[in-house]
Residue, then its C-alpha position, 0 to 999 in steps of 0.5 A: x022566910x027562907x034566907x036570901x041567896x046572893x050571887x057575886x059576879x065580877x065583870x070588866x068595866x066595859x060590860x053592859x050585858x049581864x048586869x041587865x040580864x042576870x037580875x031579871x033571870x034569877x029565881x025569886x029569893x036570889x039577888x045578884x051583886x056586881x063588882x067591876x074591874x077597870x078595863x083599859x082602852x082596848x081588849x088586847x091580851x096585855x090590857x086584859x092581864x093589866x085589868x086582872x092584876x090591878x082590879x081582880x083581887x080587889x073585886x073579889x074582896x069587894x064582893x066578899x063583904x056582901x057575904x055571897x053564897x057563890x062568886x063568878x069571875x065574869x071575863x072569858x078572855x081573862x082565862x083564855x089569854x092566861x091559861x088553865x093555871x091562872x083559872x084554877x088559881x083564880x077560883x082558889x083565890x075566891x074561895x080563900x078570900x070570900x069563903x064561898x065557892x068560886x067559878x070563872x067563865x071558862x070553868x063554867x063553860x067546861x062544867x056545862x059542856x061536861x053536863x051536856x056531853x059536848x066534846x066536839x064543838x063549833x066555837x063562836x066569839x066576837x074576839x080578834x083572830x088572836x084571842x079567838x085562836x087562843x080560845x080554841x087552844x084553851x078549849x083543846x087543852x081542856x079536852x074540847x075540840x073546836x071543829x069549826x068556828x067564826x069570830x067578828x074581830x072586835x078589839x074594843x071591849x065596849x063594842x063587844x056588846x054591839x052585835x045584835x042577837x040576830x047577827x050572832x044567830x046568823x054567825x052561828x048558823x053560818x059556821x054550824x057543822x052538823x057533826x059537832x056536839x053543839x055550839x059554844x058562844x064566848x064572851x060575857x059582853x056579847x048578846x048571845x043569850x036571847x038566841x039560845x032557844x032559837x039556835x038549839x031549835x035550828x041545829x037540834x044540839x045544845x048551845x053553851x054561852x059564856x053569859x048563860x053558863x056563868x049564871x047557871x054555874x053560879x046558881x048551882x054552886x049556891x045551891x039553887x037548882x030551879x029551872x029557868x026557861x027561855x035560854x036553852x036546855x042548860x038552864x032549863x034541864x040541868 
């Protein structure tokens, strides 16, 4: 029997989306193990930074004890509000502490966009205007231009999970610009993954979501290349 592959995923304590989806989506022989960081009330940049500094390294150490083949830091906003230097340091910390490859939500998105050829995008998020604007700047600094977008203005971290997939689909279609290379939908506590196939079919271009990209990149870092259907061409073809 082949050795089981374990993925570690770190999420803010308000996240109720990916813990349900990831274990159901991964191929046979892969297990997913979570560590939670306490998210103080609200999801302002200050609260996000407090969460990372208080619980981030602790969560990496927790997951290291189950000896995973890869660890993903599953909070898009953490890197957006603290920048590319924080993101690179975070991935180094995972490697140093856990002794396995590490990725972040934003690094997974950039890696997915490179694989799919996305340079000019429509960016969708549930975030406030402040965090959404920071996201566009973050993408630009990494070489991805946001040419259109839409956000929902949600400030409560738990409520990020409230919009239905149909509402997210409508939001994305309403913001779509045909000259874009595709769509990015941010946030791991946002129910974007059920509509990726439908959205790609409507626009004829790739869709990258935080939820999907993190799972894809963690699997690939762990050496798992099996295709997963039903959640866009990234997981199906790459």
